[in-house]
C-alpha positions in Angstrom: -21.5 4.1 18.0 -17.8 5.8 18.0 -17.0 9.5 17.9 -13.6 11.2 18.0 -14.1 15.3 19.0 -11.4 16.7 16.1 -10.8 20.7 16.8 -14.3 20.9 17.6 -15.8 18.6 15.2 -17.4 15.0 15.7 -16.2 12.2 13.8 -18.7 9.2 13.6 -16.5 5.8 13.0 -16.0 2.2 13.9 -13.0 0.2 14.5 -13.2 -3.5 13.9 -10.1 -5.9 15.6 -9.0 -8.5 13.4 -11.7 -11.1 13.5 -9.0 -14.1 13.3 -7.8 -13.0 16.5 -4.3 -13.3 15.6 -2.4 -10.2 16.9 -1.1 -7.9 13.8 0.0 -4.6 13.3 -1.9 -3.9 9.5 -5.0 -1.8 9.9 -7.5 -1.5 6.8 -8.8 2.0 6.8 -11.8 2.9 4.4 -12.8 6.5 2.7 -15.9 6.8 1.3 -17.1 8.4 -1.5 -19.7 11.3 -2.2 -23.2 10.9 -0.8 -22.3 7.9 1.3 -22.1 6.6 4.9 -19.4 3.6 5.8 -21.7 1.1 5.5 -21.1 0.6 1.8 -18.3 -1.3 2.4 -20.0 -3.6 4.7 -19.5 -6.8 2.8 -16.0 -6.4 1.8 -15.3 -5.7 5.6 -16.1 -9.2 6.1 -13.9 -10.3 4.1 -10.7 -8.2 4.9 -11.4 -8.7 8.6 -10.0 -11.9 8.7 -6.6 -10.1 7.1 -6.2 -7.0 9.5 -8.3 -4.3 11.8 -10.6 -2.2 9.9 -11.2 0.9 10.4 -14.4 2.6 8.9 -15.8 6.6 9.3 -18.3 9.1 7.9 -16.2 12.2 5.6 -17.1 15.5 7.1 -20.4 16.6 6.2 -21.6 13.0 5.8 -23.2 10.2 7.9 -23.4 10.7 11.2 -20.2 13.0 11.4 -20.3 17.1 11.6 -21.2 19.5 8.7 -17.6 21.5 9.2 -18.4 25.0 7.5 -14.8 26.0 7.2 -13.2 23.2 5.7 -11.3 24.9 2.6 -9.5 21.8 1.0 -8.9 18.0 0.4 -6.3 18.2 3.2 -8.7 18.9 5.8 -10.5 15.5 5.1 -7.0 13.7 5.3 -6.2 15.4 8.7 -9.6 13.7 9.9 -8.3 10.6 8.7 -4.3 11.2 10.5 -6.4 12.2 13.4 -8.3 9.2 13.8 -5.4 7.1 13.2 -3.4 8.8 15.8 -6.1 8.4 18.4 -6.4 4.5 17.8 -2.6 4.1 17.7 -2.9 2.9 14.2 0.8 3.1 12.9 0.4 0.3 9.6 -2.6 1.0 7.0 -3.7 -0.7 3.8 -5.6 2.6 2.7 -8.6 2.0 0.3 -10.4 4.9 -1.1 -13.4 5.4 -3.2 -13.7 8.3 -5.7 -13.3 11.9 -3.0 -12.0 8.4 -0.7 -9.4 7.8 -3.4 -8.2 11.6 -3.5 -7.9 12.2 0.0 -6.1 9.0 0.2 -3.5 10.4 -2.9 -2.7 13.3 0.1 -2.6 11.1 2.9 0.6 8.7 0.6 2.0 12.4 0.2 1.8 13.4 3.9 2.2 10.1 5.8 3.6 7.3 3.1 5.5 5.8 6.1 2.5 4.6 8.2 1.1 2.8 4.7 1.6 -0.2 3.3 0.0 -0.2 0.4 -2.8 1.9 -1.4 -6.1 0.5 -3.4 -7.9 3.6 -5.5 -11.3 2.3 -6.6 -12.7 4.5 -9.2 -11.5 7.6 -8.5 -8.6 9.9 -10.4 -6.4 12.6 -9.7 -9.0 14.9 -11.3 -12.5 13.8 -11.6 -14.8 15.8 -13.7 -14.7 19.5 -15.5 -15.5 22.3 -13.5 -18.4 22.9 -15.9 -20.0 19.3 -14.8 -19.5 20.4 -11.1 -20.7 23.6 -10.8 -24.1 22.4 -13.0 -24.3 19.9 -10.1 -23.9 22.0 -7.6 -26.1 24.4 -8.9 -28.9 21.8 -9.4 -28.6 20.5 -5.7 -28.7 24.2 -4.4 -32.2 25.1 -6.1 -33.5 21.7 -6.2 -32.1 19.6 -3.2 -30.0 15.9 -3.7 -33.4 14.0 -5.1 -33.1 16.3 -8.7 -30.1 14.3 -9.3 -30.2 10.7 -7.4 -31.8 8.8 -10.2 -28.6 9.8 -12.5 -26.5 9.1 -9.5 -27.7 5.7 -9.5 -27.0 4.9 -12.9 -23.2 5.9 -12.8 -23.2 4.1 -9.1 -24.7 0.5 -10.2 -24.2 -1.7 -12.8 -27.7 -2.2 -15.2 -27.5 -5.7 -14.0 -27.7 -4.6 -10.6 -30.0 -2.0 -11.0 -32.4 -4.6 -12.7 -31.5 -7.6 -10.1 -31.1 -5.6 -6.8 -33.8 -2.7 -7.7 -34.5 -2.8 -3.3 -31.3 -1.9 -2.6 -30.4 0.6 -4.7 -34.1 2.3 -3.8 -32.1 1.9 0.1 -29.0 3.8 -1.7 -30.2 6.6 -2.8 -32.1 7.0 0.1 -28.5 7.2 1.5 -28.0 9.6 -1.4 -30.9 11.9 -0.6 -30.5 12.0 3.0 -27.2 13.2 3.2 -26.5 16.8 4.3 -27.1 19.2 1.3 -24.3 21.7 2.9 -22.0 18.8 3.5 -22.1 17.3 -0.2 -21.9 20.8 -2.1 -18.5 21.4 0.3 -17.3 18.2 -1.1 -18.6 18.6 -5.0 -16.7 22.1 -4.7 -13.4 20.3 -3.4 -13.2 17.9 -5.7 -14.2 20.2 -8.6 -11.0 22.3 -7.2 -8.4 19.1 -6.9 -5.9 18.5 -9.1 -3.7 15.9 -7.6 -1.4 15.3 -10.4 1.6 16.1 -9.1 1.0 14.5 -6.3 0.0 11.0 -7.7 3.1 11.3 -9.7 5.4 11.1 -6.7 3.7 8.3 -4.9 6.4 5.3 -4.1 3.6 2.9 -2.6 2.3 -0.3 -3.8 -0.9 0.7 -5.3 -3.6 -1.2 -7.1 -6.4 0.8 -9.3 -9.5 -0.7 -9.8 -12.6 0.7 -11.9 -16.1 -0.9 -12.4 -16.2 -1.4 -16.0 -19.7 0.3 -16.2 -18.4 3.7 -14.0 -20.4 6.8 -15.4 -18.3 9.1 -13.0 -14.8 7.9 -13.3 -14.3 5.7 -16.7 -11.9 2.9 -17.2 -9.7 4.9 -19.3 -9.9 7.6 -16.5 -8.7 5.4 -13.6 -5.9 3.8 -16.1 -4.5 7.2 -16.4 -4.0 7.5 -12.6 -2.5 3.8 -12.6 -0.3 4.9 -15.3 1.6 7.9 -13.3 1.9 6.0 -9.8 5.3 4.3 -10.7 4.2 0.1 -10.6 0.4 0.3 -10.0 -1.5 -2.5 -10.9 -4.5 -1.8 -12.5 -7.9 -3.7 -12.9 -11.7 -3.7 -14.1 -14.4 -5.3 -12.3 -17.1 -6.1 -14.9 -20.6 -5.8 -14.4 -19.7 -3.1 -11.8 -20.3 0.4 -11.7 -18.8 3.6 -9.5 -19.4 1.7 -6.4 -18.4 -1.7 -6.8 -18.3 -2.8 -2.8 -21.5 -2.6 -3.3 -22.7 -4.2 -6.2 -19.4 -6.7 -7.0 -18.4 -6.8 -3.4 -17.0 -10.5 -4.1 -14.9 -9.6 -7.1 -13.6 -6.3 -5.0 -12.6 -8.3 -2.0 -11.0 -10.6 -3.6 -8.8 -8.7 -5.6 -7.7 -6.7 -2.3 -6.9 -9.5 -0.5 -4.5 -11.1 -3.9 -2.8 -7.4 -3.5 -2.4 -7.7 0.3 -1.1 -11.2 0.0 1.7 -10.3 -2.4 
């Protein structure tokens, strides 16, 4: 396991060198969704590692990374990514962000555009959800814990087909969610609630691919289409039989879209 101390807090990460053995400056940087750790990307990494290096990490307050009590904005999450890239001397990335990870990727596109080759936004938006929705979720988690919302979250994360045919995997990912730090989950939820990145997204000039699962119950296809519409030249793709986390319930389709995108 690899850890980096950033301003006194630990970030858990994994850096994988290009599996082809060819030297490359390209690194795929994956940024996770709320309530997950970097294992959600495992199946996608198996495909893309032939095309570049891979950097995975657990967002602060998630997985094995520290909870950081004074986290005040999504910029703090972006700071962690920049620190990891600097530590590993990474200068050229394909940035892939899912949900809150996609919001962090939008911020990074405004802060370090010179280091980003291409952007892949998965099941995300410049503004996710409403204040009422987030307040209700936060209140439930504070009172009853993450297990009180986990069944509903599974319905949004995964397609009906996946939930029916892969019940064991769904149960495992439910464990991942429920074992997330309550404090870390609430802090990230508050920051999603309070963030509107429309102006930042509208200024992005980096080639971008916006992807959504057809059955995503968190960021609906029309929401992700709205993000694609305000980013100049962005491509928009829908993955059928997929929910909010296509890297788990349809990694083959997601990997294919990413490889096609970086190959053009």
